[in-house]
C-alpha positions as CSV (number, residue, x, y, z in Angstrom):
1,M,-0.8,-31.3,-21.7
2,A,2.9,-30.1,-21.8
3,L,1.7,-26.8,-23.6
4,L,-1.3,-26.7,-21.0
5,A,0.9,-27.1,-18.0
6,A,3.3,-24.5,-19.2
7,A,0.2,-21.8,-19.8
8,A,-0.9,-22.5,-16.2
9,I,2.5,-22.1,-15.1
10,A,3.0,-18.7,-16.9
11,G,-0.3,-17.9,-15.6
12,D,0.6,-17.8,-12.4
13,L,3.7,-16.5,-12.4
14,L,2.3,-13.3,-14.6
15,Q,-0.5,-13.2,-12.4
16,G,2.0,-12.5,-9.4
17,I,3.8,-10.6,-11.5
18,A,1.1,-7.9,-12.3
19,S,0.4,-7.9,-8.3
20,L,4.0,-7.1,-7.6
21,R,4.1,-4.2,-10.1
22,A,0.5,-3.2,-8.6
23,G,1.2,-2.8,-5.2
24,R,4.7,-1.6,-6.2
25,Q,2.4,1.6,-8.0
26,N,0.7,1.7,-5.3
27,A,2.9,2.5,-2.3
28,A,4.3,5.0,-5.0
29,A,1.1,6.6,-5.2
30,L,1.1,6.7,-1.6
31,R,4.6,7.7,-0.6
32,A,3.7,10.9,-3.1
33,A,0.4,11.8,-1.1
34,A,2.4,11.1,2.5
35,T,5.0,13.9,0.9
36,D,2.0,16.1,-0.2
37,A,0.6,16.3,2.9
38,L,3.9,17.0,4.7
39,R,4.4,19.9,2.1
40,T,0.5,20.9,2.6
41,G,1.2,20.9,6.4
42,A,4.5,23.0,5.8
43,A,2.4,25.7,4.4
44,Q,-0.7,26.1,6.8
45,E,2.1,26.4,9.4
46,A,3.8,29.2,7.0
47,Q,0.7,30.4,6.6
48,L,-0.5,30.6,10.1
49,R,3.1,31.7,11.2
50,E,2.6,35.1,8.9
51,V,-0.5,35.6,10.6
52,A,-0.4,35.4,14.1
53,R,2.9,37.6,13.7
54,K,0.3,40.7,11.4
55,A,-2.0,40.1,14.1
56,I,0.2,40.7,17.6
57,G,2.0,43.4,16.0
58,E,-1.8,45.1,15.7
59,Q,-2.0,44.0,18.8
60,V,1.2,45.9,19.7
61,A,-0.5,49.1,17.9
62,A,-2.9,48.8,19.3
63,Q,-2.0,48.5,22.9
64,S,0.6,51.5,22.2
65,G,-2.4,53.3,20.9
66,N,-4.6,52.5,24.0
67,G,-1.6,54.3,26.6
68,F,-0.6,50.9,27.5
69,V,3.4,50.6,28.0
70,G,4.8,47.7,25.8
71,N,7.0,46.0,27.7
72,V,5.3,45.3,31.0
73,G,2.9,43.9,32.8
74,T,-0.3,43.3,31.8
75,A,0.5,44.3,27.8
76,V,3.8,41.5,28.0
77,D,1.3,39.0,29.4
78,A,-1.1,39.4,26.6
79,L,1.7,39.4,23.7
80,H,3.1,36.2,25.0
81,E,-0.2,34.7,25.2
82,S,-0.9,35.1,21.7
83,Q,2.4,34.0,20.4
84,V,2.5,30.9,22.6
85,N,-1.1,30.5,21.1
86,A,0.0,31.0,17.8
87,A,3.2,28.3,18.6
88,L,0.6,25.4,19.3
89,D,-1.2,26.1,16.9
90,A,1.2,25.5,14.4
91,M,2.8,22.3,16.2
92,R,-0.5,21.2,15.8
93,I,-0.7,21.8,12.4
94,R,2.8,20.2,11.7
95,N,2.0,17.6,13.9
96,A,-1.3,16.9,12.1
97,A,0.5,17.0,8.5
98,Q,3.1,14.3,9.9
99,S,0.1,11.8,11.4
100,K,-1.3,11.9,7.8
101,A,1.7,11.6,6.8
102,D,3.5,8.3,8.6
103,G,-0.8,6.6,7.8
104,Y,-0.2,7.1,4.3
105,N,4.2,5.7,4.4
106,Y,2.6,2.4,6.4
107,Q,0.0,1.8,4.3
108,A,2.4,2.2,1.1
109,R,4.4,0.1,3.3
110,T,1.3,-3.0,3.5
111,A,0.5,-2.4,-0.4
112,E,4.6,-3.9,-1.3
113,E,4.4,-6.2,1.1
114,Q,1.1,-7.5,0.2
115,A,2.8,-7.3,-3.3
116,W,5.6,-9.3,-2.7
117,F,3.5,-11.8,-1.0
118,S,1.3,-12.4,-4.1
119,L,4.5,-13.1,-5.9
120,A,5.5,-15.4,-3.9
121,T,1.7,-17.0,-3.7
122,S,1.8,-17.0,-7.5
123,A,5.3,-18.7,-7.8
124,L,4.7,-21.4,-5.3
125,G,1.0,-22.0,-7.5
126,A,3.2,-22.5,-10.5
127,G,5.5,-24.7,-9.3
128,A,3.1,-26.9,-7.5
129,T,1.5,-26.9,-10.9
130,A,4.9,-27.9,-12.1
131,Y,5.0,-30.5,-9.7
132,S,2.0,-32.0,-10.4
133,Q,2.1,-32.2,-14.4
134,S,6.1,-34.1,-13.4
135,Q,4.0,-36.5,-11.5
136,D,1.3,-36.7,-13.9
137,W,4.0,-38.0,-16.6
138,K,5.5,-39.9,-14.5
139,A,2.8,-41.9,-13.6
140,A,1.6,-42.4,-17.3
141,R,5.2,-43.3,-18.8
142,A,5.1,-46.0,-15.9
143,G,1.8,-47.5,-17.0
144,Q,0.1,-46.3,-14.0
145,S,-2.6,-44.0,-15.4
146,D,-5.9,-44.8,-16.5
147,W,-5.7,-42.6,-19.0
148,A,-3.3,-42.7,-22.5
149,S,-2.2,-39.6,-21.4
150,P,-2.0,-37.5,-18.3
151,A,-4.8,-35.3,-16.7
152,P,-5.0,-31.5,-18.1
153,V,-4.7,-29.5,-14.9
154,G,-7.5,-29.7,-12.7
155,M,-9.1,-32.5,-14.1
156,K,-8.9,-36.4,-12.9
157,P,-9.7,-39.6,-14.2
158,Q,-13.4,-40.9,-12.7
159,G,-12.7,-44.9,-13.3
160,M,-12.0,-44.3,-16.8
161,Q,-12.3,-47.5,-19.2
162,P,-11.0,-48.0,-22.7
163,G,-13.8,-46.4,-24.8
164,S,-15.4,-44.4,-22.0
165,S,-16.1,-41.0,-21.9
166,F,-14.6,-38.8,-19.3
167,V,-16.0,-36.2,-16.8
168,L,-14.3,-32.5,-16.1
169,G,-13.4,-31.5,-13.0
170,G,-14.1,-35.3,-11.1
171,Y,-12.8,-34.9,-7.6
């Protein structure tokens, strides 16, 4: 019977440890996704800025070719508006990437917390099993048990009399 109790306790603990490892691996994958989201956002932002600079350069060349004076009036206003729009687009990309990364990091923290709670739950289950078994053994040694030996984990005697058969799971 002691082997059954030890196996149940070890099973509880191993399940908790496995949950902890899986949670940590999930958290690491989510943190990698967060880093990737930031890198992708930075690359998109750099690409946008490059395209915007090229477009503004072409805009200046077109204005000059059409006889506009490049640094006054409507020509300056148009360039300023293009630069502002490009900066806003870059900020939108950066913000979207940061929001995505924040979401992944939140999921990573949640996965780790759940893993630690699973380990704690398993440890408490193992402790409860150990306590239950010690009480069963204590009762058996004191002659207060209906059994000649303590009941296996998850089984209780039902009016056991000498020579009768036992019923599994008699709750």
